[in-house]
Each structure stands twice: as structure tokens, then as C-alpha cells.
KESEKE-853355 format. One record per residue (C-alpha): x, y, z negated; residue in three letters. Coordinates in nm, 2 decimals, always signed. Example, Ala and Ser with C-alpha at 12.3 -4.5 7.8 and 13.67 -1.06 7.14 Angstrom:
<rs>
[r [+1.23,-0.45,-0.78],"ala"]
[r [+1.37,-0.11,-0.71],"ser"]
</rs>
This chain:
<rs>
[r [+0.64,+2.03,-11.50],"unk"]
[r [+0.77,+2.38,-11.59],"unk"]
[r [+1.15,+2.40,-11.62],"unk"]
[r [+1.17,+2.03,-11.59],"unk"]
[r [+1.51,+1.85,-11.54],"unk"]
[r [+1.58,+1.74,-11.19],"unk"]
[r [+1.76,+1.41,-11.13],"unk"]
[r [+1.93,+1.33,-10.81],"unk"]
[r [+1.65,+1.11,-10.67],"unk"]
[r [+1.38,+1.37,-10.75],"unk"]
[r [+1.60,+1.65,-10.60],"unk"]
[r [+1.64,+1.45,-10.28],"unk"]
[r [+1.26,+1.40,-10.26],"unk"]
[r [+1.20,+1.77,-10.31],"unk"]
[r [+1.45,+1.86,-10.05],"unk"]
[r [+1.30,+1.61,-9.80],"unk"]
[r [+0.95,+1.74,-9.88],"unk"]
[r [+1.06,+2.09,-9.78],"unk"]
[r [+1.27,+1.99,-9.48],"unk"]
[r [+1.10,+2.25,-9.27],"unk"]
[r [+1.22,+2.52,-9.51],"unk"]
[r [+1.57,+2.36,-9.49],"unk"]
[r [+1.57,+2.38,-9.11],"unk"]
[r [+1.46,+2.75,-9.12],"unk"]
[r [+1.75,+2.84,-9.35],"unk"]
[r [+2.00,+2.64,-9.14],"unk"]
[r [+1.88,+2.81,-8.83],"unk"]
[r [+1.90,+3.15,-8.99],"unk"]
[r [+2.26,+3.08,-9.11],"unk"]
[r [+2.35,+2.96,-8.76],"unk"]
[r [+2.20,+3.27,-8.59],"unk"]
[r [+2.36,+3.51,-8.83],"unk"]
[r [+2.71,+3.36,-8.79],"unk"]
[r [+2.68,+3.33,-8.41],"unk"]
[r [+2.55,+3.69,-8.39],"unk"]
[r [+2.84,+3.82,-8.60],"unk"]
[r [+3.09,+3.63,-8.39],"unk"]
[r [+2.95,+3.77,-8.07],"unk"]
[r [+2.96,+4.12,-8.22],"unk"]
[r [+3.32,+4.07,-8.35],"unk"]
[r [+3.46,+3.81,-8.10],"unk"]
[r [+3.79,+3.63,-8.18],"unk"]
[r [+4.11,+3.83,-8.09],"unk"]
[r [+4.38,+3.69,-7.87],"unk"]
[r [+4.74,+3.79,-7.93],"unk"]
[r [+5.05,+3.84,-7.71],"unk"]
[r [+5.41,+3.89,-7.82],"unk"]
[r [+5.71,+4.09,-7.67],"unk"]
[r [+6.06,+4.00,-7.80],"unk"]
[r [+6.31,+4.29,-7.81],"unk"]
[r [+6.68,+4.25,-7.89],"unk"]
[r [+6.84,+4.53,-8.09],"unk"]
[r [+7.22,+4.54,-8.02],"unk"]
[r [+7.40,+4.68,-8.32],"unk"]
[r [+7.71,+4.90,-8.29],"unk"]
[r [+8.04,+4.72,-8.36],"unk"]
[r [+8.08,+4.91,-8.69],"unk"]
[r [+7.74,+4.79,-8.81],"unk"]
[r [+7.80,+4.44,-8.70],"unk"]
[r [+8.13,+4.43,-8.91],"unk"]
[r [+7.96,+4.57,-9.22],"unk"]
[r [+7.63,+4.39,-9.19],"unk"]
[r [+7.55,+4.23,-9.54],"unk"]
[r [+7.52,+3.85,-9.56],"unk"]
[r [+7.38,+3.66,-9.85],"unk"]
[r [+7.41,+3.29,-9.88],"unk"]
[r [+7.09,+3.12,-9.79],"unk"]
[r [+6.90,+3.45,-9.75],"unk"]
[r [+6.84,+3.62,-9.41],"unk"]
[r [+6.90,+4.00,-9.44],"unk"]
[r [+6.77,+4.27,-9.21],"unk"]
[r [+7.01,+4.54,-9.09],"unk"]
[r [+6.92,+4.89,-9.19],"unk"]
[r [+6.93,+4.99,-8.82],"unk"]
[r [+6.69,+4.70,-8.73],"unk"]
[r [+6.46,+4.80,-9.01],"unk"]
[r [+6.46,+5.16,-8.88],"unk"]
[r [+6.38,+5.04,-8.53],"unk"]
[r [+6.09,+4.84,-8.66],"unk"]
[r [+5.95,+5.16,-8.82],"unk"]
[r [+6.00,+5.35,-8.49],"unk"]
[r [+5.83,+5.08,-8.28],"unk"]
[r [+5.52,+5.11,-8.51],"unk"]
[r [+5.53,+5.49,-8.53],"unk"]
[r [+5.24,+5.72,-8.42],"unk"]
[r [+5.44,+5.88,-8.13],"unk"]
[r [+5.52,+5.54,-7.98],"unk"]
[r [+5.16,+5.42,-8.01],"unk"]
[r [+5.02,+5.75,-7.86],"unk"]
[r [+5.25,+5.71,-7.57],"unk"]
[r [+5.14,+5.35,-7.52],"unk"]
[r [+4.77,+5.46,-7.52],"unk"]
[r [+4.85,+5.71,-7.24],"unk"]
[r [+5.03,+5.44,-7.05],"unk"]
[r [+4.74,+5.19,-7.04],"unk"]
[r [+4.49,+5.47,-7.00],"unk"]
[r [+4.27,+5.34,-7.29],"unk"]
[r [+4.02,+5.54,-7.48],"unk"]
[r [+4.08,+5.32,-7.78],"unk"]
[r [+4.12,+5.53,-8.11],"unk"]
[r [+4.47,+5.54,-8.25],"unk"]
[r [+4.36,+5.38,-8.57],"unk"]
[r [+4.22,+5.08,-8.38],"unk"]
[r [+4.55,+5.04,-8.20],"unk"]
[r [+4.75,+5.06,-8.52],"unk"]
[r [+4.53,+4.78,-8.67],"unk"]
[r [+4.60,+4.56,-8.36],"unk"]
[r [+4.99,+4.61,-8.36],"unk"]
[r [+5.22,+4.42,-8.58],"unk"]
[r [+5.60,+4.47,-8.57],"unk"]
[r [+5.82,+4.21,-8.74],"unk"]
[r [+6.17,+4.08,-8.74],"unk"]
[r [+6.26,+3.73,-8.63],"unk"]
[r [+6.43,+3.58,-8.94],"unk"]
[r [+6.81,+3.56,-8.92],"unk"]
[r [+6.84,+3.77,-8.60],"unk"]
[r [+6.83,+4.12,-8.48],"unk"]
[r [+6.53,+4.06,-8.26],"unk"]
[r [+6.21,+4.26,-8.31],"unk"]
[r [+5.87,+4.11,-8.22],"unk"]
[r [+5.58,+4.33,-8.12],"unk"]
[r [+5.26,+4.14,-8.15],"unk"]
[r [+4.94,+4.30,-8.00],"unk"]
[r [+4.58,+4.18,-8.03],"unk"]
[r [+4.31,+4.22,-7.77],"unk"]
[r [+3.96,+4.10,-7.69],"unk"]
[r [+4.09,+3.94,-7.38],"unk"]
[r [+4.43,+3.79,-7.27],"unk"]
[r [+4.49,+4.07,-7.02],"unk"]
[r [+4.42,+4.34,-7.28],"unk"]
[r [+4.65,+4.18,-7.53],"unk"]
[r [+4.93,+4.14,-7.28],"unk"]
[r [+4.90,+4.50,-7.15],"unk"]
[r [+4.89,+4.65,-7.50],"unk"]
[r [+5.20,+4.46,-7.61],"unk"]
[r [+5.40,+4.55,-7.30],"unk"]
[r [+5.29,+4.92,-7.32],"unk"]
[r [+5.40,+4.95,-7.68],"unk"]
[r [+5.73,+4.78,-7.60],"unk"]
[r [+5.79,+5.02,-7.30],"unk"]
[r [+5.70,+5.32,-7.52],"unk"]
[r [+5.94,+5.20,-7.79],"unk"]
[r [+6.23,+5.14,-7.54],"unk"]
[r [+6.17,+5.49,-7.39],"unk"]
[r [+6.19,+5.65,-7.74],"unk"]
[r [+6.53,+5.48,-7.81],"unk"]
[r [+6.67,+5.60,-7.48],"unk"]
[r [+6.57,+5.96,-7.57],"unk"]
[r [+6.72,+5.94,-7.92],"unk"]
[r [+6.99,+6.21,-7.96],"unk"]
[r [+7.16,+6.03,-8.26],"unk"]
[r [+7.37,+5.72,-8.26],"unk"]
[r [+7.29,+5.52,-7.95],"unk"]
[r [+7.11,+5.19,-8.02],"unk"]
[r [+7.10,+4.95,-7.73],"unk"]
[r [+6.77,+4.76,-7.69],"unk"]
[r [+6.65,+4.52,-7.43],"unk"]
[r [+6.35,+4.31,-7.37],"unk"]
[r [+6.42,+3.94,-7.41],"unk"]
[r [+6.07,+3.82,-7.32],"unk"]
[r [+5.78,+4.02,-7.20],"unk"]
[r [+5.42,+3.95,-7.29],"unk"]
[r [+5.30,+3.72,-7.01],"unk"]
[r [+5.05,+3.50,-7.20],"unk"]
[r [+4.81,+3.52,-7.49],"unk"]
[r [+4.73,+3.27,-7.76],"unk"]
[r [+4.43,+3.23,-7.99],"unk"]
[r [+4.10,+3.04,-8.03],"unk"]
[r [+3.85,+3.07,-7.74],"unk"]
[r [+3.51,+3.23,-7.79],"unk"]
[r [+3.34,+2.90,-7.72],"unk"]
[r [+3.54,+2.71,-7.98],"unk"]
[r [+3.49,+2.99,-8.23],"unk"]
[r [+3.12,+2.99,-8.17],"unk"]
[r [+3.10,+2.62,-8.22],"unk"]
[r [+3.30,+2.62,-8.54],"unk"]
[r [+3.12,+2.93,-8.68],"unk"]
[r [+2.78,+2.79,-8.58],"unk"]
[r [+2.83,+2.46,-8.76],"unk"]
[r [+2.96,+2.64,-9.07],"unk"]
[r [+2.67,+2.88,-9.06],"unk"]
[r [+2.42,+2.61,-9.03],"unk"]
[r [+2.57,+2.41,-9.32],"unk"]
[r [+2.59,+2.73,-9.53],"unk"]
[r [+2.23,+2.81,-9.45],"unk"]
[r [+2.12,+2.46,-9.54],"unk"]
[r [+2.30,+2.48,-9.87],"unk"]
[r [+2.13,+2.81,-9.95],"unk"]
[r [+1.80,+2.65,-9.86],"unk"]
[r [+1.87,+2.35,-10.10],"unk"]
[r [+1.95,+2.59,-10.39],"unk"]
[r [+1.64,+2.80,-10.31],"unk"]
[r [+1.41,+2.50,-10.29],"unk"]
[r [+1.53,+2.34,-10.61],"unk"]
[r [+1.52,+2.67,-10.80],"unk"]
[r [+1.16,+2.72,-10.68],"unk"]
[r [+1.06,+2.36,-10.76],"unk"]
[r [+1.18,+2.39,-11.12],"unk"]
[r [+0.91,+2.66,-11.17],"unk"]
[r [+0.65,+2.49,-10.96],"unk"]
[r [+0.38,+2.36,-11.20],"unk"]
[r [+0.17,+2.19,-10.93],"unk"]
[r [+0.12,+1.82,-10.98],"unk"]
[r [+0.23,+1.59,-10.71],"unk"]
[r [+0.25,+1.23,-10.85],"unk"]
[r [-0.05,+1.02,-10.95],"unk"]
[r [+0.09,+0.98,-11.30],"unk"]
[r [+0.13,+1.35,-11.35],"unk"]
[r [-0.23,+1.41,-11.24],"unk"]
[r [-0.36,+1.14,-11.46],"unk"]
[r [-0.16,+1.26,-11.76],"unk"]
[r [-0.30,+1.61,-11.73],"unk"]
[r [-0.63,+1.51,-11.90],"unk"]
[r [-0.57,+1.15,-11.98],"unk"]
[r [-0.80,+1.02,-11.70],"unk"]
[r [-0.68,+0.75,-11.45],"unk"]
[r [-0.65,+0.81,-11.08],"unk"]
[r [-0.91,+0.57,-10.93],"unk"]
[r [-0.79,+0.60,-10.57],"unk"]
[r [-0.56,+0.81,-10.35],"unk"]
[r [-0.66,+0.82,-9.98],"unk"]
[r [-0.57,+1.01,-9.67],"unk"]
[r [-0.84,+1.26,-9.57],"unk"]
[r [-0.95,+1.42,-9.25],"unk"]
[r [-0.91,+1.80,-9.21],"unk"]
[r [-1.22,+1.93,-9.03],"unk"]
[r [-1.18,+2.29,-8.91],"unk"]
[r [-1.54,+2.38,-8.86],"unk"]
[r [-1.90,+2.26,-8.86],"unk"]
[r [-1.84,+2.04,-8.55],"unk"]
[r [-1.54,+1.88,-8.72],"unk"]
[r [-1.75,+1.80,-9.03],"unk"]
[r [-2.03,+1.66,-8.81],"unk"]
[r [-1.78,+1.43,-8.64],"unk"]
[r [-1.64,+1.31,-8.97],"unk"]
[r [-1.99,+1.23,-9.11],"unk"]
[r [-2.08,+1.04,-8.79],"unk"]
[r [-1.75,+0.86,-8.70],"unk"]
[r [-1.53,+0.84,-9.01],"unk"]
[r [-1.36,+0.49,-9.03],"unk"]
[r [-1.09,+0.45,-9.29],"unk"]
[r [-0.78,+0.24,-9.22],"unk"]
[r [-0.73,-0.09,-9.39],"unk"]
[r [-0.53,+0.06,-9.68],"unk"]
[r [-0.78,+0.35,-9.74],"unk"]
[r [-1.07,+0.11,-9.70],"unk"]
[r [-0.94,-0.11,-9.98],"unk"]
[r [-0.88,+0.19,-10.20],"unk"]
[r [-1.23,+0.32,-10.15],"unk"]
[r [-1.37,-0.02,-10.23],"unk"]
[r [-1.16,-0.03,-10.55],"unk"]
[r [-1.29,+0.32,-10.64],"unk"]
[r [-1.65,+0.21,-10.61],"unk"]
[r [-1.58,-0.10,-10.82],"unk"]
[r [-1.41,+0.10,-11.09],"unk"]
[r [-1.70,+0.34,-11.10],"unk"]
[r [-1.93,+0.05,-11.15],"unk"]
[r [-2.10,+0.13,-10.82],"unk"]
[r [-2.01,-0.18,-10.63],"unk"]
[r [-2.32,-0.35,-10.78],"unk"]
[r [-2.53,-0.12,-10.56],"unk"]
[r [-2.65,-0.33,-10.27],"unk"]
[r [-2.94,-0.39,-10.04],"unk"]
[r [-3.11,-0.62,-10.28],"unk"]
[r [-3.12,-0.35,-10.55],"unk"]
[r [-3.46,-0.23,-10.65],"unk"]
[r [-3.34,+0.08,-10.84],"unk"]
[r [-3.39,+0.34,-10.58],"unk"]
[r [-3.20,+0.66,-10.66],"unk"]
[r [-3.07,+0.52,-10.99],"unk"]
[r [-2.70,+0.55,-10.89],"unk"]
[r [-2.54,+0.88,-10.82],"unk"]
[r [-2.19,+1.02,-10.82],"unk"]
[r [-2.07,+1.38,-10.84],"unk"]
[r [-1.73,+1.48,-10.68],"unk"]
[r [-1.60,+1.81,-10.82],"unk"]
[r [-1.32,+1.99,-10.63],"unk"]
[r [-1.16,+2.33,-10.63],"unk"]
[r [-1.24,+2.60,-10.37],"unk"]
[r [-0.87,+2.67,-10.30],"unk"]
[r [-0.79,+2.30,-10.25],"unk"]
[r [-0.94,+2.25,-9.90],"unk"]
[r [-0.77,+1.91,-9.86],"unk"]
[r [-0.97,+1.76,-10.15],"unk"]
[r [-1.32,+1.87,-10.01],"unk"]
[r [-1.35,+1.57,-9.77],"unk"]
[r [-1.31,+1.31,-10.06],"unk"]
[r [-1.68,+1.31,-10.14],"unk"]
[r [-1.81,+1.30,-9.78],"unk"]
[r [-1.56,+1.02,-9.69],"unk"]
[r [-1.67,+0.82,-9.99],"unk"]
[r [-2.03,+0.86,-9.89],"unk"]
[r [-1.97,+0.76,-9.53],"unk"]
[r [-1.78,+0.45,-9.64],"unk"]
[r [-2.05,+0.35,-9.88],"unk"]
[r [-2.31,+0.38,-9.60],"unk"]
[r [-2.09,+0.17,-9.37],"unk"]
[r [-2.11,-0.11,-9.63],"unk"]
[r [-2.49,-0.13,-9.59],"unk"]
[r [-2.57,+0.08,-9.90],"unk"]
[r [-2.85,+0.34,-9.83],"unk"]
[r [-2.64,+0.65,-9.92],"unk"]
[r [-2.72,+1.02,-9.92],"unk"]
[r [-2.47,+1.31,-9.93],"unk"]
[r [-2.61,+1.62,-10.11],"unk"]
[r [-2.44,+1.96,-10.08],"unk"]
[r [-2.60,+2.19,-10.32],"unk"]
[r [-2.53,+2.56,-10.41],"unk"]
[r [-2.16,+2.60,-10.47],"unk"]
[r [-1.97,+2.82,-10.70],"unk"]
[r [-1.72,+2.88,-10.42],"unk"]
[r [-1.96,+2.94,-10.13],"unk"]
[r [-1.69,+3.00,-9.86],"unk"]
[r [-1.51,+2.67,-9.93],"unk"]
[r [-1.81,+2.45,-9.84],"unk"]
[r [-1.98,+2.68,-9.59],"unk"]
[r [-1.89,+2.48,-9.28],"unk"]
[r [-1.98,+2.15,-9.46],"unk"]
[r [-2.32,+2.30,-9.55],"unk"]
[r [-2.37,+2.40,-9.19],"unk"]
[r [-2.29,+2.05,-9.06],"unk"]
[r [-2.53,+1.89,-9.31],"unk"]
[r [-2.81,+2.13,-9.22],"unk"]
[r [-2.80,+2.03,-8.86],"unk"]
[r [-3.03,+1.74,-8.75],"unk"]
[r [-2.87,+1.41,-8.81],"unk"]
[r [-2.79,+1.17,-8.53],"unk"]
[r [-3.05,+0.89,-8.50],"unk"]
[r [-2.77,+0.63,-8.53],"unk"]
[r [-2.63,+0.78,-8.84],"unk"]
[r [-2.62,+0.55,-9.14],"unk"]
[r [-2.57,+0.84,-9.39],"unk"]
[r [-2.84,+1.07,-9.50],"unk"]
[r [-2.74,+1.43,-9.56],"unk"]
[r [-2.92,+1.70,-9.75],"unk"]
[r [-2.86,+2.07,-9.82],"unk"]
[r [-3.01,+2.20,-10.14],"unk"]
[r [-3.04,+2.57,-10.21],"unk"]
[r [-3.11,+2.54,-10.58],"unk"]
[r [-2.98,+2.35,-10.88],"unk"]
[r [-3.14,+2.03,-11.01],"unk"]
[r [-3.35,+1.79,-10.82],"unk"]
[r [-3.27,+1.45,-10.69],"unk"]
[r [-3.15,+1.31,-10.36],"unk"]
[r [-3.36,+1.14,-10.09],"unk"]
[r [-3.61,+0.90,-10.23],"unk"]
[r [-3.50,+0.61,-10.03],"unk"]
[r [-3.13,+0.64,-10.12],"unk"]
[r [-2.97,+0.39,-10.36],"unk"]
[r [-2.65,+0.59,-10.40],"unk"]
[r [-2.64,+0.97,-10.39],"unk"]
[r [-2.30,+1.15,-10.37],"unk"]
[r [-2.31,+1.52,-10.48],"unk"]
[r [-2.04,+1.76,-10.36],"unk"]
[r [-1.95,+2.04,-10.60],"unk"]
[r [-1.69,+2.31,-10.53],"unk"]
[r [-1.59,+2.52,-10.82],"unk"]
[r [-1.37,+2.83,-10.86],"unk"]
[r [-1.01,+2.76,-10.95],"unk"]
[r [-0.97,+3.06,-11.19],"unk"]
[r [-1.31,+3.04,-11.37],"unk"]
[r [-1.47,+2.70,-11.31],"unk"]
[r [-1.84,+2.67,-11.38],"unk"]
[r [-2.00,+2.33,-11.33],"unk"]
[r [-2.38,+2.33,-11.29],"unk"]
[r [-2.58,+2.23,-11.60],"unk"]
[r [-2.87,+2.09,-11.41],"unk"]
[r [-2.71,+1.83,-11.19],"unk"]
[r [-2.72,+1.49,-11.36],"unk"]
[r [-2.53,+1.19,-11.21],"unk"]
[r [-2.43,+0.84,-11.31],"unk"]
[r [-2.06,+0.92,-11.28],"unk"]
[r [-1.85,+1.23,-11.23],"unk"]
[r [-1.50,+1.24,-11.08],"unk"]
[r [-1.25,+1.52,-11.00],"unk"]
[r [-1.11,+1.54,-10.65],"unk"]
[r [-0.77,+1.70,-10.60],"unk"]
[r [-0.49,+1.68,-10.35],"unk"]
[r [-0.13,+1.61,-10.43],"unk"]
[r [+0.08,+1.93,-10.48],"unk"]
[r [-0.22,+2.17,-10.50],"unk"]
[r [-0.34,+2.19,-10.86],"unk"]
[r [-0.18,+2.24,-11.20],"unk"]
[r [-0.26,+2.06,-11.53],"unk"]
[r [-0.42,+2.38,-11.67],"unk"]
[r [-0.66,+2.40,-11.37],"unk"]
[r [-0.76,+2.03,-11.41],"unk"]
[r [-0.81,+2.08,-11.78],"unk"]
[r [-1.03,+2.39,-11.73],"unk"]
[r [-1.24,+2.20,-11.48],"unk"]
[r [-1.28,+1.90,-11.71],"unk"]
[r [-1.38,+2.13,-12.00],"unk"]
[r [-1.64,+2.31,-11.78],"unk"]
[r [-1.78,+1.97,-11.68],"unk"]
[r [-1.80,+1.86,-12.04],"unk"]
[r [-1.98,+2.19,-12.13],"unk"]
[r [-2.23,+2.11,-11.86],"unk"]
[r [-2.32,+1.78,-12.00],"unk"]
[r [-2.06,+1.55,-11.83],"unk"]
[r [-1.92,+1.41,-12.15],"unk"]
[r [-1.69,+1.17,-11.97],"unk"]
[r [-1.49,+1.23,-11.65],"unk"]
[r [-1.49,+0.88,-11.50],"unk"]
[r [-1.17,+0.93,-11.30],"unk"]
[r [-0.98,+1.13,-11.04],"unk"]
[r [-0.96,+1.09,-10.66],"unk"]
[r [-0.64,+1.21,-10.50],"unk"]
[r [-0.63,+1.33,-10.14],"unk"]
[r [-0.33,+1.30,-9.92],"unk"]
[r [-0.09,+1.13,-10.17],"unk"]
[r [+0.28,+1.21,-10.16],"unk"]
[r [+0.44,+0.93,-9.95],"unk"]
[r [+0.73,+0.94,-10.20],"unk"]
[r [+0.50,+0.88,-10.50],"unk"]
[r [+0.53,+0.52,-10.63],"unk"]
[r [+0.34,+0.58,-10.95],"unk"]
[r [+0.00,+0.41,-11.03],"unk"]
[r [-0.20,+0.69,-11.18],"unk"]
[r [-0.21,+0.52,-11.52],"unk"]
[r [-0.48,+0.29,-11.39],"unk"]
[r [-0.53,+0.02,-11.66],"unk"]
[r [-0.47,-0.33,-11.56],"unk"]
[r [-0.77,-0.56,-11.54],"unk"]
[r [-0.81,-0.75,-11.86],"unk"]
[r [-0.76,-1.12,-11.85],"unk"]
[r [-1.08,-1.32,-11.89],"unk"]
[r [-1.14,-1.43,-12.24],"unk"]
[r [-1.27,-1.77,-12.12],"unk"]
[r [-0.95,-1.85,-11.93],"unk"]
[r [-0.67,-2.03,-12.11],"unk"]
[r [-0.32,-2.07,-11.97],"unk"]
[r [-0.15,-2.40,-11.94],"unk"]
[r [-0.01,-2.57,-12.25],"unk"]
[r [+0.32,-2.73,-12.25],"unk"]
[r [+0.31,-3.10,-12.37],"unk"]
[r [+0.62,-3.23,-12.56],"unk"]
[r [+0.50,-3.58,-12.58],"unk"]
[r [+0.20,-3.81,-12.51],"unk"]
[r [+0.07,-4.08,-12.74],"unk"]
[r [-0.05,-4.38,-12.55],"unk"]
[r [-0.31,-4.61,-12.73],"unk"]
[r [-0.35,-4.96,-12.62],"unk"]
[r [-0.66,-5.18,-12.66],"unk"]
[r [-0.67,-5.54,-12.72],"unk"]
</rs>
């Protein structure tokens, strides 16, 4: 799983699996962009057109280049004057604004209308009124400066005052920026999720879990998630699997060779099953109890035994529920054992032992002996190394063969089989034979 290549289909499955994370990233991107837009709202602009009337001598000598619009030196000078510090300071006094001079300079743009002697003074503002007032104030300050000029007189006049402002509205900008921010956040979420998943060594598909130790997945079922002793008591009394899960539990019993246990069996206590799970994998803990409840519902005298656990906290509420007096109508016998070894209730034909081990240093009890042993894990919770360590500990404790694996809450996008071998075809059955001709014998 580590550093594995991600194809398009698997990437889509990973992204969909982490859709909550994607929504969080998208929401963060939207909020950041909307907040920045509200902090720095879009500016509106307004324009004043000023005509610079050149002296006759300048008009006669004005350069002209074919196909190229040229700017008269006088017009260029007037553009510099219109954007000068004295003109802008005077404009600030006119509008009575406390705006810093540097801010006003960043909001004023003086240009020349191509091919003409017209100067455009464009001013920006947070509102339409502010943009119009600023443009008109700068234009008035500039015109006053030209009238006070002691050199060669330059006639200027306003062709069009600033009487409207243009630009994108705040609502449209928020809408555009919000959508862009959400998409950008979602993209960042996709990259983050895929980058994390490439290094995620937890096993999610049945085939990956089976391949970890070469043991097939016997069944994958949805499990309940009790939150306390009362929840466990309700599960032990009322659990009823759906049609799909019921079929899978039936198949698991058959593959474990426990389906032959029935009411007519005389071997009391001869059949037992140990379900080993990890303390950190809380979703896998109900596998053993649910299997025991189902077996009891099929008329098999079944007992659930919760003995001393390596991870005490993980099974504490289950032990509490099993220690409480059982309901008279309960078909399942429960038993809490405070020491290793021993057997289940004497009148039980099938005993299911629940064992919870530590994920870092698994230690399976050496004294519990059962007919079959299975590992219970949930999809996306354990790694191949953790399963292998658990299997090795079970083998060291005398469980030479792990009969199979039970998977809790399988991934809905997992279409693998868990490497379950196909049933072998009966040796006594022969397929049809194709006949190419029939010899007919006649009698006389």
C-alpha cells in the first residue's frame, strides 16, 4: 500500500471517501476569498475629460508620424502637472478627506486619449460617489493650477465631468470570488487527500486484507456501534441482521465448518470459536457478539464468553453488559471470565470467545483452546504489519492455523472477494457430453 500508484478510478474512490474533508477545504477557500473581498472591496472608477488647447505655434509644429499617434510636449507636461503632488494635495483639501496622499496617488491615473489633446483623469473609490467626487476634485485642482501658471498660457476646459462610476458590484464580485475560492479550496483538498492516501498503509479492500497473511476473508458484515453497556445489552438481546448480512453470517459458519452444529448434536461444548480483534479497532469488536447472537437465533445453543483482555478498556463496556443478569427470553448465554483457561457453559453446543489484543504488542492467551480462530478487523483500520503480528502471536499461542478473517463495515466501493476460494466441483458429477452421432441397431 505504501507509495502505491493511484489510477483514476481509485483516486475518485479516495476523494469520494473523504468527501467531508473536501467540503471543509472548499468551505475554507470560500470563506477566505469572501473575507478578503469584504476587507478589500472592488473599486469603482469615474473619469473626467479635459481638453488642452495648444497655442497656434505649437499646433503648427506638432509632429505627426504616419500611423502613429504622438503626444504634444505641452500635453505631456500637463499630464505630469495633473498628477503632481501639489494638485493632489489641493484636491484632498477640497473634498475634506483624511485619506493619505499615497493612497490618493494610487487611485489616480492620468492618461491621454490617443490621437487627441484630451487628458483623462480616472479616479477610483469604494463607492460611486467617492469616485466621482475624487475625479472632479482632482480636475478642479488641476484647472486652478493652469490658471495660476505664470509662463506660457495653456487653455484647458472640462469636456465631461465625472457624473457616473463604472465597475463590478460588490455582490457580483463576492459571487465570482466565492465560487473561485470554493473550487480552489476543493482542488487543494483533492491534492492533500491523494498525497495522504499514497502514504496511508491501512487496508481497505477485502483482497488487500486477505493478501496480508494469505488467509481468506470469510465474511464482511455491517456492525452495530454500541456506545455503552446499555448499547451492548440491546445488541445482545435484539440484534437482527439484514438479509445480506444474514446470508454472509450463514456462509461464515459454513466455511468454519460450524454449520453442522445443530439441535440434534450430542457433542455438548465440542465446538468453539475465538474472534480476535485489536483494541484500537472498536468497529471490529461487535463481530464476535453478532456472530454469537445470530447462531443462537438459528436454534443453536450458543454462549458468548468474554474473558480477561489484553486491552481492558476496549472491552470494558462489553464485559459490563455480559456481567448483568440476562433476560429470561434471551436465547444467548453470556459469561464473563476473570482468568484464562476453562470452558464455556456446559449446555452450550457453540461457544464464541471474544479476545481483544493490543495493536502494538499483541499477546494472545496461551490457555484458551478453540475449534477455530478468526481475526476480526474493520475496513480502513489496520495495516498488513499489524495483522501479521497478530497472526504470529496467535500461532505462538498454539493457534497453528488462522481459519479466516471477518471484516466489519466493508467499504461500499470494494468489489473484491477477499480471495475466497471457489467451491470445488463435486467429483461424482460429470458434465454433459456432446454426441456427434448415434448408432441405431435393429432387431429381426
